[in-house]
N, C-alpha and C positions, 0 to 999 in steps of 0.2 A: 717461627712467629704464631702458623694457625693451634699450637698445642696451649701456646701462653695467652691466647686470645678465648680458645674455650676456656681456658680454666677460669678467667674472669669475668667471661659470659655467665659460665654457671655456676659460679659463687655471687655475683647477681642477682641471678635467678633465684636461687637456694634460697638467697638471704630474704630476698625481696617475699617469697610463697611461706616461709616459714616465721615470719617477724614481720606481726601484722603492721607493725611501727613504722617499718626501715620507711618505708618508701612517703609514707606521711613525712616523716622527721626529714627525709635529704630528696625529693621530688625534683628540686630547680640542680639536681646535681645530674639525672641522668637525662637521653635524650634518646630514640629509636637510632640514631646515626649512629651512636657508640657500636648499637650490635650488629654483628657481621653472620653468626649464622646460627643465632637465634631471635631475630630482631621480631618473625610474626607472635612469638610467645610474648618478648615485652608490649608489644603492642597490644595483644589483648589484654594483656594484663592492665594497660593503661585505662583502658576503656571498661574494663569490669570496676575497676579503682574510681571512675569518672562516674560510672553509672548508681556509686552507691552498694555496689555488690561485694560481696567477699570473697577476692581471690584467693579460693582455696587448691591442694594439692592434687585430692580427687576431680574436680572439677576442671584442671586445668590436663589431667591424662587425657578426660574425657574428651578433651577440644582437640586435644594434638596425640592421638594413640602411636603414633608412627611415632614420636620422643617421649613413649612413656618412659622407655629405661632411662631416658639425657634427662626428664625433669626428678624422676626417683633419686637418679643420683646425687644432683644436682641440691636438694632437700639434705639427704644422709652426710653430704660433703662439705656442709659450711663450715668455713672456717671462723669463728667468731673472733679470734685473734686478728682478721684482716680489718680494719675500721672500713666503714661503709665507704668515707670519702675519698679510701686510697684505692676504693676499687672502680669508685669510676674514675679516679685518677689515670689508672693504667688504663681506661678504657678507654677515653679522651684522647691520652696519648698515643695511643694505639691506632685510633680512628684519623686523626693527624697522619701518621704513617702514612696508613692505607692514602688515603687522598693526596699526599705530595707526589708517593710510586705512582699512582694513573695520571696525573698530571704531568710529571716528566716523560712518561710512555707517549701520552696524548701531545706533548711540544714536541718530542722526537720527532712523530708523524707530518708536522706539520713543515712548509718547505721555508720561508722566509724567516728575518730575527724579530719583525712585528709580530707576525701571527704566532710565532714562540714563546714573545714577550708577552702577548695578551689572553693566552693560557694560562701561564705562570700567574700573572696579575689577577687574573678572577679565583685561580688556588688559593693566594695567600689572604685574599680577601675574604673569601669564606672560610678559612680554619682562621683566620684574625674573630670571625663572626660568630663562631662557635663556641668562643670563650661565655663561660656557664657565668650569671650571676649568682652572687651569696650573699646573705644576709648578715649586718652587722647591729650592735646594740646603737641606742640613741646616744648611749656615753660614748662610745666609740665613734661614733659619726662625729661627735660633737671638737673631740680630742683632735680628729682629722683634720676639722674646717680651722679648729683653731690653729693648727700645725700649719696648713696651707695659705692662711690669709698673712702668721709671721714671715713665712717663705715669698711671698708672695712681694715684700718688701724690698727683698734682696735675688732671690732669681729667676726674677724676668730677665730677656734678652732688652736691654734700652735701646730706644730707638733714635735719641737724639735730641727728642721733644720734651722737654723736660716736664711740661704740667700734663702729659701724656703720661710719662712714665711715672710721677708723683700718683696720678689718679691709679692706674693699673699696676704698675709697678713694673712696666714693661710689658714686652712680647712675651706670653705665655703658654709654657707646653699645654698644648690639645685644643689651643684654640684657633676658631676659624675668623679672623678678623677681613671685613670687606672696605675696602679704599673705593668710595663712591662719589662720582659728581657728574655734573653735563660736559657735552664734549670741551674739548680744550680747555679745561681749568686745571689741567696739572694732574689728573691722577698718575699716570707713567712718570712724572718727576718726583712727587713724593716717594714712591715706591723706589725710585731708585736713592733718590736723598736716606731712605731707612735704611734701605742696602748696603749703600756707603758707610753710614754710622754704626752698622752690625757688624758689618766685616771688618772694621778699623778694630771695634774690640775683639777679633779674632773668632767670632761667631758665625760657622761655615753658611753660604748662603746657596738656596738653587734658585736662578730668575729665567725663569718659564715662559719667552714670550710668542704669542700666536700676529704679533702685529707688526715686528721691530725684527731687522735681523742682529745677530751676534754683532755687530760694527755698527749698527747703529746705537746699537744700548750702552754697547762701551764707549764710545765715542760723545755721547750726553754723560755719561758717568765722571770721564775726564775733565771733560770741560767745564761743569758744575762744580769739581771738584776745586778744579785751578782758576777758574774765575773765566774762562777765555770764552768769548762771542764765537760762535761758528764760522762768522763770516769772517772771522779775525784768522782763521785756523792755518794758514797757511804762510802767516807773518808772524805765527806764536807756533810754530812746528815745536822750537827746541822746549818749550815751558811745556808744550802738549807731549812730549817724547817722555820728558822727566817726570811728570804724575803719569804718564799711562807705565812707566817701568815700574812704579811702587805694588803694582795690582799682581808683578811676581810673586809676593809674600803675604797674599792677601787671598781669603779662602771665598773666592768666588767663583761660581758654576753656571754658567749660562747657555742656554738651547733655547735656537728660534726655529719654530716646527712648524710643518706644512700638516701634520696628522693630527687633528682637533679632536680628535675622538677623545672621551674620557677616561678610559679604560687606558691608552696610549699615555696619556699625561699622568696616572696615577702609579703606572709603571715606572713612569720617568722620576717621578719622586722616589718610590722607593729605592731607584736606583742608586741615587746621589744619596739617599741617606746612608746605605748598605757600603756603598764605595765612599763616599765620602764625609760622611757622621753631623748633613746637614741639620742645622736645628730649626732655619726658616725657609720656607719653600713659597715664591711668588708666581701667582701664576696673572698674564697680562693679554687679555682679562675673561671675563664672564660672559660675554656674549658670544665671544668667539669660540665657545667650547662644545661639542655637539654631543649628544648620547643618542644614536640613533632605533635604542628601542622603545621608546616613549612617544605615543603621540599624536601632545601639545607642546608647542613652546614652552607654558608655564611648566608643564611635567618634568619635560627636559630641564628646565632651568634648576628647578624645585631638587631632582636628581643628583645634579651636578653637583649641585653645593653640599647637600647632605653626603656625597662622596668625599669629598674634599674634608668637611669637617670629618666624616669615620676614619680619613688614613691621620688627621693630626693630630687624631686620638691613638689609633693603634699604634702610631710609629711617636708617638709622644714629641709632637713637630710643634710648631708654629707655622699655619696656613694662611696667606697673604693673599685675599682674590680683589683683584677691580673688578668694577663696576660701571654701567652705565647708569645714567640717571635718563627716565622720561623726561620728557619736555613738557614746562608747566603748562596746565591747561590756560589758552587765552593768551598766551606769552608774557605775562607783566610781569608776574612774581616767579623770579629766578632762585629763589634762597629753596636749600633740599630740604626734602620732608622722604622718610621713612616709606611713606607709600608711592613714590616714586622711585622706587628702584625698580629698573627695566626688565618687563617681561617676565616677573614671578615674585608674589609675596611673602613665597619660601624662601626666598632669600635672606631676607630679617629675621625669619623662622629659627634659622639654620647657625645663624653667624651668633659668635658671642659677642662680638664688637663689629661696630657699624661707624667708618668715621667718614664725616661730608668734608671736602673740601666748599670754601664760597669764596669768591674773587670778585667784589663790588665793581674793581675798575674796570670786569669786563663788562660789565652794561652801563658805565657811569660815565660821563665826562669830569663829572667832580677829580681836581687834581687832588684830593686830599686824600682819597682812595686809593692811590698810585701806590704800588709797594707792599700793600696790603690783603693778606687772605687768612680766612676763619678757618678753622680746625674745628669741625664739631660731633661731640662723639655723643650722636643721637640712640644709640644704645650699649649699653657697657655691663652686659651679664654679669654679673657678682660684682661691678666697679661702680657702679652708679654712671651715670651722663654729665656733661660738661660741653663747655666750649672754649678756645683760647683764641688770641693772634699771632699770628707769626709773620716774618717777612718771604714777600717773592719777589727773588730778585729774575724779572721777566727775560733779561738777556742773556744769562746763562740759564735759565728755565732751574732756580734753586730755589727750596724753603729751606728757611733755617730761622731761628729763636734769635728774637731783636740782641740779644746780648752775643751770641755768634757772630751777629754782623759787624758788631765793633761798634754800634750805632751808642745814643744814650738812652735811649726811650724806655721804658718798662713797660716794655707789652709782653703780653704769655699771661696776663693774669686772667682768673679766669672768670667770665662774664655771670653765667653760672653755672652752679654746680651743683649733682645731688648726688647726696654720698648714699654708698650701701648699707652701711650700718648706723 
């Protein structure tokens, strides 16, 4: 490894010193972390370039007299048959191998599995963050955009809520989706209903709960699917068992955890992705997640939300995170708004989609509102916004399109829709 590393580092330094345009045309491909033996030479080269001075062979020999022979050999030994991007790619790959080897050694020195997992999780995030950006032409970007728009009509994981799926194409890879509501409005219920609809179509889901046990979660899912009221479980145990047995064939992976650190949660998501190929990860809920490295709660929630967005991009999965809404000022108007995302406005910034749940029956004695729920798409990056009505069967903690409920009502049409294009 050392000889190959030196070879490519010298090729890079030689090319940069011999060809004044090499760095100008390829600066986005290189960074100091790629260099192990000659990092100080590359650092100085970048400083000279940034200051508008011409980095010359003579100057670098004078700056690094102890490296004179290496610098001269680097320039003399330039192999122009090797493309600059190939040199950068090789150096980047070798840097990743070094980071992985160092991390595995560090992890081996830790005692507990949680500490080992935290070290490895941080390494994976670091390696992923070092991926270099590259430019493409406007035409290439336009072609990609058209393909993405077309693919979103078909490739998203369908939630079972048809008007959301019509607007967004379903849950899309790399998206962070926030489901937010006031307390007892049904955030967990909606997340579990979506989870059920997704796994029914054989898309693997990881459900990570910081509030409920695995037993409580699966009981709620089975009761909702079988339409069994929790108080009737003892009398309907046969129906419960029948529906519970169906989970043997469904790709659902649940974890109730007490370690709420974001690093631990990211590690669980990566493990579920590697081991089970999950396409969707659900976190219940954001305000229970912690990040001890941040000073304020707002910074903490912002960092946590960005970390969840980053892992969605890194693994190309959808991350769904539940969030509390703060109480309305004065307590009069309970209609949800983006400004009420609890503890941090940075949640909205990081999210691709923000869904609100509003159940008027929770605040009204009007019988007309019973069983109605409004799902509000308050933010839909690349999709637009809108809202639609669904049924809420309180006795089963179940949200459903009216057509799926078996009724004759034609609810679900958008009351308001803002198209993105």
